[in-house]
GUPA-411931 format. One record per residue (C-alpha): residue number from 1; chain; x, y, z. Coordinates in steps of 0.05 Angstrom, whole numbers. Each point is the difference from the previous one (the first is absolute). Layout:
# residues N
num	chaine	px	py	pz
NUM	A	X	Y	Z
...
# end
This chain:
# residues 434
num	chaine	px	py	pz
1	A	-329	533	-625
2	A	3	-3	76
3	A	2	60	45
4	A	71	-19	20
5	A	22	-1	-72
6	A	-32	68	-12
7	A	36	30	59
8	A	67	-34	-13
9	A	-2	23	-72
10	A	4	72	24
11	A	74	2	17
12	A	35	65	-14
13	A	42	16	61
14	A	21	-72	8
15	A	4	-17	-74
16	A	56	-49	-14
17	A	11	-20	72
18	A	-42	-64	-3
19	A	63	-43	2
20	A	18	29	68
21	A	64	35	-23
22	A	20	72	6
23	A	-2	34	-68
24	A	68	23	-24
25	A	3	69	-33
26	A	4	-33	-68
27	A	-61	-44	14
28	A	-37	61	27
29	A	14	39	-64
30	A	-20	-59	-44
31	A	-68	-1	36
32	A	-15	74	9
33	A	43	34	-53
34	A	47	58	12
35	A	-20	59	44
36	A	1	66	-39
37	A	18	60	43
38	A	3	68	-31
39	A	61	43	-13
40	A	1	69	32
41	A	-28	34	-61
42	A	-66	-39	0
43	A	-7	-5	76
44	A	-57	49	8
45	A	-47	-32	-51
46	A	18	-70	25
47	A	-17	19	71
48	A	-68	29	-21
49	A	-16	-62	-41
50	A	21	-49	54
51	A	-43	36	53
52	A	-59	-5	-49
53	A	12	-74	-10
54	A	4	-11	75
55	A	-66	37	8
56	A	-32	-43	-54
57	A	27	-63	32
58	A	-36	14	66
59	A	62	-26	38
60	A	0	12	75
61	A	55	-15	49
62	A	6	-73	19
63	A	33	11	68
64	A	-66	6	36
65	A	-19	73	-7
66	A	-33	-6	-68
67	A	15	72	-22
68	A	-1	19	-73
69	A	69	-10	-29
70	A	-11	53	-54
71	A	-18	53	52
72	A	57	-19	47
73	A	53	1	-53
74	A	-29	62	-33
75	A	6	37	67
76	A	73	-21	4
77	A	20	14	-72
78	A	21	72	13
79	A	50	24	52
80	A	62	44	8
81	A	43	-56	27
82	A	5	-71	-28
83	A	-33	-51	47
84	A	21	-70	17
85	A	-45	-54	-30
86	A	-12	-56	51
87	A	-27	-68	-16
88	A	-36	-28	62
89	A	8	-75	6
90	A	-4	0	76
91	A	-63	-42	4
92	A	-7	4	76
93	A	-68	-35	-4
94	A	17	-73	20
95	A	-58	-28	-41
96	A	24	33	-64
97	A	52	-30	-46
98	A	-18	32	-67
99	A	55	52	-3
100	A	51	-51	22
101	A	-22	-48	-54
102	A	2	54	-53
103	A	70	21	25
104	A	26	-71	-1
105	A	-27	-21	-69
106	A	-9	64	-41
107	A	47	53	31
108	A	13	35	-67
109	A	-73	19	-8
110	A	4	36	68
111	A	65	35	-21
112	A	-30	20	-67
113	A	-58	33	36
114	A	48	34	48
115	A	38	29	-60
116	A	-64	24	-32
117	A	-23	34	64
118	A	70	29	12
119	A	-1	29	-70
120	A	-69	28	9
121	A	16	35	66
122	A	71	19	-23
123	A	31	-40	56
124	A	73	3	22
125	A	5	-75	14
126	A	-39	-63	17
127	A	1	-36	66
128	A	-31	-69	8
129	A	-21	-12	73
130	A	-7	-73	21
131	A	-8	-25	71
132	A	67	-28	24
133	A	-30	-66	21
134	A	-22	-16	-72
135	A	66	-25	-28
136	A	-30	-33	-62
137	A	-31	66	-24
138	A	63	39	17
139	A	44	-49	-39
140	A	-47	0	-60
141	A	0	77	-5
142	A	75	4	11
143	A	11	-48	-59
144	A	-49	39	-42
145	A	34	66	14
146	A	68	-30	-18
147	A	-29	-28	-66
148	A	-24	68	-19
149	A	64	34	22
150	A	40	-50	-43
151	A	-41	17	-61
152	A	3	75	17
153	A	-74	6	-15
154	A	-25	39	60
155	A	4	77	-1
156	A	-3	1	76
157	A	43	-22	58
158	A	-38	-56	34
159	A	16	-21	72
160	A	-29	-51	48
161	A	-20	18	71
162	A	-20	-49	55
163	A	-42	32	55
164	A	-25	-39	61
165	A	-60	-46	-10
166	A	-54	31	43
167	A	-74	3	-17
168	A	-1	76	-4
169	A	72	9	-26
170	A	-25	-5	-72
171	A	-48	57	8
172	A	23	56	-45
173	A	19	51	54
174	A	35	-54	42
175	A	40	-23	-60
176	A	19	71	-18
177	A	22	11	73
178	A	45	-61	-2
179	A	31	19	-67
180	A	13	68	31
181	A	41	-32	57
182	A	-56	0	52
183	A	-41	-54	32
184	A	-50	-36	-44
185	A	-61	31	33
186	A	-61	28	-36
187	A	-29	70	10
188	A	-69	28	-8
189	A	-15	30	-68
190	A	-67	33	-10
191	A	7	8	-75
192	A	29	-51	-48
193	A	42	-2	-42
194	A	45	46	42
195	A	72	16	-13
196	A	45	-46	41
197	A	72	24	11
198	A	61	-45	-7
199	A	60	44	15
200	A	-5	64	-41
201	A	-45	-35	-51
202	A	-72	-24	-1
203	A	-20	-72	-9
204	A	-49	-29	-49
205	A	-19	-67	28
206	A	-39	-54	-38
207	A	-16	-73	15
208	A	35	-54	-39
209	A	-62	-26	-35
210	A	-20	71	-17
211	A	68	11	-33
212	A	-8	-64	-41
213	A	-69	23	-22
214	A	29	67	-22
215	A	50	-37	-42
216	A	-56	-37	-35
217	A	-39	64	-12
218	A	62	34	-29
219	A	8	-57	-49
220	A	-72	-18	-18
221	A	-42	61	17
222	A	-55	15	49
223	A	-57	-30	-40
224	A	37	-67	-6
225	A	14	-1	74
226	A	-71	16	20
227	A	-28	-57	-43
228	A	34	-51	44
229	A	-53	10	53
230	A	-73	-19	5
231	A	-65	34	20
232	A	30	69	-15
233	A	61	-10	45
234	A	69	15	-29
235	A	53	-52	-17
236	A	25	-60	38
237	A	24	-4	71
238	A	40	-45	44
239	A	-34	-32	60
240	A	28	-43	56
241	A	-50	-54	23
242	A	12	-40	64
243	A	-37	-31	58
244	A	-48	-58	-9
245	A	23	-18	-71
246	A	38	-57	-32
247	A	46	43	-44
248	A	18	66	32
249	A	41	48	-39
250	A	1	61	-46
251	A	-47	3	-60
252	A	-7	51	-55
253	A	-73	13	-14
254	A	-43	50	-38
255	A	-21	55	47
256	A	-76	-2	5
257	A	-6	-76	-6
258	A	-49	-32	49
259	A	32	-16	67
260	A	-26	-71	-7
261	A	42	-12	-63
262	A	62	29	31
263	A	-5	-41	65
264	A	-14	-62	-41
265	A	71	3	-28
266	A	28	-18	68
267	A	-46	-60	14
268	A	-40	27	58
269	A	-33	-41	55
270	A	-73	-21	-10
271	A	-20	27	69
272	A	16	73	-9
273	A	-19	48	56
274	A	31	65	-25
275	A	59	38	-30
276	A	48	53	22
277	A	11	47	-58
278	A	58	50	-7
279	A	45	-25	55
280	A	3	2	76
281	A	-24	72	-1
282	A	-55	-19	-49
283	A	-72	-23	5
284	A	-35	-66	15
285	A	-58	-19	-45
286	A	-46	-60	0
287	A	-9	-56	-52
288	A	-53	42	-35
289	A	56	44	-25
290	A	21	-53	-50
291	A	-47	31	-51
292	A	33	68	5
293	A	48	28	-52
294	A	72	1	25
295	A	13	74	-12
296	A	0	63	44
297	A	-70	16	-20
298	A	-26	-71	3
299	A	27	-13	69
300	A	-19	68	27
301	A	-73	-18	-13
302	A	6	-57	51
303	A	44	37	49
304	A	66	-30	-24
305	A	62	27	-34
306	A	56	-26	-45
307	A	54	30	44
308	A	66	-36	-6
309	A	-29	-54	-47
310	A	-12	-51	56
311	A	-56	-53	6
312	A	2	-44	62
313	A	-52	-56	0
314	A	-32	-24	64
315	A	-41	-64	8
316	A	-31	-40	57
317	A	66	-30	20
318	A	21	65	36
319	A	-33	47	49
320	A	-8	70	-31
321	A	0	33	68
322	A	66	-33	19
323	A	29	22	-67
324	A	-20	71	12
325	A	32	-2	68
326	A	65	-25	-30
327	A	0	55	-53
328	A	-16	55	50
329	A	56	-20	46
330	A	50	-4	-59
331	A	-22	68	-25
332	A	5	30	70
333	A	72	-25	3
334	A	15	32	-68
335	A	-16	69	28
336	A	52	54	-14
337	A	-14	25	71
338	A	-9	72	-20
339	A	-69	17	26
340	A	-52	-20	52
341	A	-46	-39	-47
342	A	57	-48	-15
343	A	36	0	66
344	A	-61	-10	43
345	A	-61	-12	-44
346	A	24	-59	-42
347	A	28	-41	59
348	A	-65	12	38
349	A	-40	-25	-60
350	A	45	-61	-6
351	A	-13	-16	73
352	A	-75	7	-9
353	A	-4	-41	-64
354	A	41	-54	33
355	A	-48	0	59
356	A	-57	-8	-49
357	A	36	-57	-35
358	A	9	-36	66
359	A	-74	12	18
360	A	18	34	65
361	A	-39	65	-7
362	A	-72	20	14
363	A	-37	26	-61
364	A	-17	71	23
365	A	65	15	34
366	A	47	-28	-52
367	A	-36	25	-62
368	A	-7	70	29
369	A	74	1	15
370	A	19	-25	-69
371	A	-43	54	-32
372	A	29	53	45
373	A	71	-17	-20
374	A	-19	-5	-74
375	A	-27	72	3
376	A	62	22	37
377	A	49	-24	-53
378	A	-39	9	-64
379	A	23	62	-39
380	A	45	25	56
381	A	67	-31	-15
382	A	63	32	-28
383	A	-9	-48	-60
384	A	-54	-46	-26
385	A	25	-62	38
386	A	-52	3	57
387	A	-55	17	-50
388	A	14	-65	-37
389	A	-3	-41	64
390	A	-66	33	20
391	A	-30	-13	-69
392	A	22	-73	3
393	A	-30	-11	69
394	A	-66	34	-16
395	A	-10	-40	-63
396	A	15	-65	38
397	A	-49	17	55
398	A	-53	10	-54
399	A	14	-58	-47
400	A	12	-51	57
401	A	-55	27	46
402	A	-27	-70	15
403	A	70	-24	21
404	A	9	62	43
405	A	-66	-12	35
406	A	19	-72	13
407	A	66	21	31
408	A	-34	52	43
409	A	-49	-54	24
410	A	58	-46	20
411	A	-14	-48	-58
412	A	58	8	-50
413	A	3	-44	-61
414	A	41	-64	1
415	A	52	32	-45
416	A	20	55	49
417	A	65	-37	17
418	A	16	-19	-72
419	A	65	20	-34
420	A	-3	67	-34
421	A	-2	8	-76
422	A	32	69	7
423	A	73	12	-20
424	A	20	41	60
425	A	75	2	12
426	A	25	11	71
427	A	5	74	18
428	A	-4	6	76
429	A	73	18	10
430	A	58	33	-37
431	A	-39	51	-41
432	A	47	30	-50
433	A	-9	70	-29
434	A	70	20	-22
# end
């Protein structure tokens, strides 16, 4: 059996969607079976059992933070006032499409997980937050909610909210702010998970893929879920692969599988120079990373991270320094404009990386200035946005050191003017936060 067959045989989250259709509620139940939620009398024991199953599963949040789901939900399972359960399908990372694919093809698995979490934390209601410029996902979830309402199966009121599509608007505190009638701007939180207010209630916010995973654990148990992974990693995961590949898209793979097997699913170029892992606030790694296990632990060992489930493939057809300049400028324009590191530091870094890409800077002057600004933004922002940009730049300067040296010497590669493989939508004007 081929590696591709091994990986493609692992479908759980995307089970039944191979024909490219959205699963109806009836088709969803035929595949996964009914969801058993407890009556009030057995709620206490059910909660304890589910938290144990989640701990056994090893499930961590799939929105980028990677925090233990059992610990997060356990911390929110007690409170004097019922919270709002929020499903986060914002997916502000332009290179990520996994939550959108899940929402479009298997929306009921997301809603099942939302109902499980809402029951666990004794929630008042469920709100599904989807970026307003993602009409396919919005329409899919609206149909799914109507299906469930028609069958009168949901014990919760489920509503759809459509916040603005900004890179940082999907961060938990920014999303809670918007749902509370404020601007979709993030705030610094020293300790997570922290209580996030929405009106007079708190908000329990989980990523769409995390919700779908919780639905699987509730049906099949933690041990079953964990066995879907490899090399000790738990379960399957969705990953968006793009860049220098023949078949970009979203793939469901066992967490812990070698990066080489996962990238192979998309038909990568034969002249690979590196990868960006985790998204535009992630980490660049070199081709030697192909032997690493695609898991938090496996990628941490090589300086990478799973992040938002993104793998962008670079090859010799593009200039890595130019690509980093494009990302840095885009990320600078996505700033919420709340603090100095974003308002001043990120634009300054974008200017300097662009100077590097154009081979117009002297080595000592330019590199010293870049390092100065990296130190000035790293760890000093109101949110983690500038930290992600600094991490991305530092990793690029290390992985593509030869290319950087060539640019500093005035000898950029022949691909420095090539078309980008990055999916960076325009964001220079008309930033929307309301």
